[in-house]
C-alpha positions as MATLAB code, in Angstrom:
seq = 'MARQISEAKSLPLHQIIGAPLIAIVQGQAQAAQSTAEFIERVGFIDASSQADGASGTGDKYHFGDMRMASFHVQKPDKDGVPQIFKVEVPILSLIPIPAIQVKHAEIEFYVKITDTVSTTPETSVGTSESNPSDWLGKDRLEFRAAMGRMSSSTADQQTKIDLQMRIKMEVEQADVTAGMAHLFRLMDQNTTSTQVDAVKSPAPGTK';
ca = [
      -0.499   -0.196   -0.176;
       1.901    3.388   -0.879;
       2.028    5.817    2.560;
       1.972    9.586    1.383;
       4.843   11.337    2.998;
       4.759   14.670    5.166;
       6.735   16.591    7.047;
       4.710   15.588    9.713;
       5.145   11.667    8.869;
       7.963   10.125   11.448;
       9.950    7.099   10.351;
      12.602    5.172   11.789;
      15.023    6.945   10.557;
      17.449    4.262    9.157;
      13.738    3.857    6.292;
      14.773    7.290    5.567;
      18.030    6.180    4.315;
      17.724    3.091    3.473;
      15.197    3.897    1.459;
      17.055    5.678   -1.572;
      19.603    3.066   -0.898;
      17.423    0.253   -2.083;
      16.477    2.030   -4.972;
      19.951    2.108   -6.472;
      20.469   -1.383   -5.815;
      16.969   -1.570   -7.414;
      17.521    0.063  -10.923;
      21.539   -1.833  -11.041;
      19.267   -4.948  -11.134;
      16.925   -3.132  -13.835;
      20.206   -2.106  -15.784;
      21.466   -5.657  -15.482;
      18.281   -7.602  -16.661;
      18.231   -5.000  -19.493;
      21.872   -6.513  -21.033;
      20.577   -9.945  -20.563;
      17.277   -9.093  -22.506;
      19.425   -6.829  -25.393;
      22.222  -10.793  -25.303;
      19.566  -12.990  -25.592;
      17.326  -10.842  -28.429;
      20.167   -9.852  -30.124;
      22.809  -12.326  -30.157;
      20.251  -15.422  -30.197;
      18.349  -16.791  -32.296;
      15.048  -17.994  -30.735;
      16.181  -17.408  -28.182;
      12.663  -17.671  -25.830;
      12.863  -21.817  -26.696;
      13.324  -23.657  -23.842;
      16.469  -26.697  -23.931;
      14.801  -30.299  -24.700;
      11.018  -28.289  -25.047;
      11.404  -29.046  -21.629;
       7.677  -27.381  -19.619;
       7.865  -23.955  -17.263;
       8.753  -26.143  -14.689;
      12.697  -26.843  -15.205;
      15.426  -24.218  -14.394;
      17.366  -24.201  -17.286;
      16.503  -22.218  -20.517;
      17.940  -22.475  -24.424;
      18.725  -19.470  -25.569;
      19.085  -20.984  -28.572;
      21.555  -21.269  -32.109;
      24.255  -18.055  -31.690;
      22.896  -15.105  -34.122;
      25.702  -14.978  -37.295;
      26.506  -12.033  -39.395;
      28.193  -13.742  -43.157;
      29.766  -12.581  -45.789;
      32.044  -13.110  -48.964;
      35.240  -11.617  -49.248;
      38.410  -12.724  -51.337;
      41.299  -14.028  -50.337;
      44.563  -15.633  -51.141;
      43.985  -19.402  -50.732;
      47.349  -21.224  -49.169;
      48.729  -21.396  -52.265;
      48.366  -17.905  -53.401;
      45.512  -17.930  -55.581;
      42.409  -15.426  -54.852;
      39.945  -17.109  -53.733;
      36.132  -16.270  -52.482;
      35.474  -16.955  -48.749;
      32.924  -16.993  -47.035;
      33.048  -15.461  -42.969;
      30.474  -15.735  -39.774;
      30.710  -13.195  -37.407;
      28.406  -13.381  -34.246;
      26.415  -10.697  -34.481;
      27.313  -10.192  -30.942;
      30.776   -9.086  -31.396;
      30.783   -6.809  -33.776;
      28.370   -4.127  -31.472;
      28.676   -2.834  -28.390;
      26.640   -4.837  -25.597;
      24.641   -2.291  -23.522;
      26.177   -3.029  -19.366;
      26.679   -0.345  -17.323;
      27.267    0.017  -13.473;
      26.162    2.702  -10.833;
      30.542    4.429  -10.047;
      29.265    6.816   -7.572;
      26.232    7.780   -5.480;
      25.474   10.756   -3.836;
      22.516   11.558   -1.891;
      21.729   14.276   -0.098;
      18.695   15.099    2.131;
      17.519   16.905    5.262;
      15.886   15.560    7.818;
      14.856   16.844   11.184;
      14.574   13.877   13.998;
      10.867   13.861   15.768;
      11.684   11.465   18.912;
      13.502    8.773   20.052;
      12.028    5.311   20.557;
      14.249    3.348   23.680;
      14.193   -0.351   22.012;
      15.904   -3.623   23.335;
      17.148   -6.114   20.529;
      15.936  -10.470   20.882;
      19.541  -11.252   21.071;
      21.866  -12.545   24.299;
      24.657  -10.408   23.675;
      25.161   -7.685   25.988;
      26.552   -7.573   29.940;
      23.532   -5.066   31.243;
      20.393   -5.066   30.835;
      19.645   -1.350   31.641;
      23.288    0.835   32.326;
      22.723    3.738   30.664;
      26.231    4.052   30.667;
      27.232    0.399   29.400;
      27.722    0.834   25.790;
      26.980   -2.812   25.144;
      23.738   -3.267   27.306;
      21.273   -4.183   25.433;
      19.046   -0.895   25.374;
      19.441    1.094   22.027;
      17.839    4.363   21.541;
      16.700    4.461   17.607;
      16.296    7.980   16.298;
      13.012    9.160   14.577;
      12.599   10.970   11.688;
      10.554   13.463    9.156;
      11.868   14.677    5.970;
      13.129   18.286    6.441;
      13.358   21.345    4.450;
      16.101   23.021    2.645;
      16.292   26.523    2.183;
      17.432   27.621   -0.744;
      18.064   31.784   -0.926;
      18.926   33.717   -4.141;
      20.659   37.254   -4.308;
      15.924   38.600   -4.656;
      14.438   36.246   -1.974;
      14.128   33.033    0.005;
      12.416   30.037   -0.277;
      11.820   26.752    0.773;
      11.845   24.036   -1.125;
       9.830   20.846    0.666;
      10.698   17.117    0.570;
      14.090   17.210   -1.587;
      16.615   15.033   -1.845;
      19.674   15.519   -4.300;
      20.996   12.391   -6.292;
      24.260   12.694   -8.241;
      25.840    9.073  -10.462;
      28.388    8.718  -12.308;
      27.713    5.382  -14.161;
      30.676    3.877  -16.129;
      30.588    0.179  -18.026;
      30.252   -2.470  -16.221;
      33.238   -4.984  -15.773;
      33.506   -7.883  -17.815;
      32.400  -10.711  -15.696;
      33.997  -14.383  -16.372;
      31.181  -15.578  -17.844;
      30.780  -12.676  -20.700;
      34.640  -13.202  -20.407;
      34.115  -16.525  -21.967;
      30.879  -15.753  -24.092;
      33.417  -13.665  -25.412;
      36.431  -15.996  -26.417;
      33.554  -18.529  -27.641;
      32.591  -15.790  -29.767;
      35.774  -15.241  -30.910;
      36.125  -19.221  -31.701;
      33.035  -19.200  -33.722;
      34.043  -16.399  -35.954;
      34.979  -18.611  -39.327;
      36.206  -18.426  -42.824;
      35.880  -20.879  -45.196;
      36.311  -21.325  -49.043;
      32.984  -21.379  -51.484;
      33.261  -22.170  -54.887;
      34.102  -20.229  -56.905;
      32.001  -17.292  -58.741;
      32.357  -16.450  -62.147;
      32.687  -12.190  -61.979;
      30.772  -10.661  -65.137;
      32.467   -9.786  -67.760;
      33.001   -5.803  -67.974;
      30.085   -3.538  -69.241;
      27.503   -6.365  -68.899;
      24.637   -6.581  -65.639;
];
């Protein structure tokens, strides 16, 4: 159920801090899912089919055959005679795979402490029950807070902005995972060049 945020709404401080961090993780997960979908849809034929015709109960899926780009080139054979060769290259090796990661994130917001709550965690760790001077005691103090106001002043006027959060991110190309490195090696191994039957070139001036 959606919960409307207002200045009067008091929440545990760890929830206020954790919410934008969770959003970053979820955004990173969606980016990774988009990368996987790109590889599946662009790099493979019939990628949605399942291995061995299995039903949806299995946990292994077959991406299908690798999508290849083929073209003909003329180059000398082992005897130095020009011949026509058919070259097949995996599509994924010709285009950049979109994979990004959050390199750096800055989150800035204002909160005001509205209340404090004393809690006792359910744990056996601790040597004191209620001694406030014992920092290893079981009692904990929890802050409750509400989103605060951020003031913004200009030369002509001063305004107040409610519930403002500043987010600054830097993204970069994600590091190559072990699985992706193995895929790149397989694509390199599947780049083939085979000689085809000689094709008679048309005479000059004819179509």
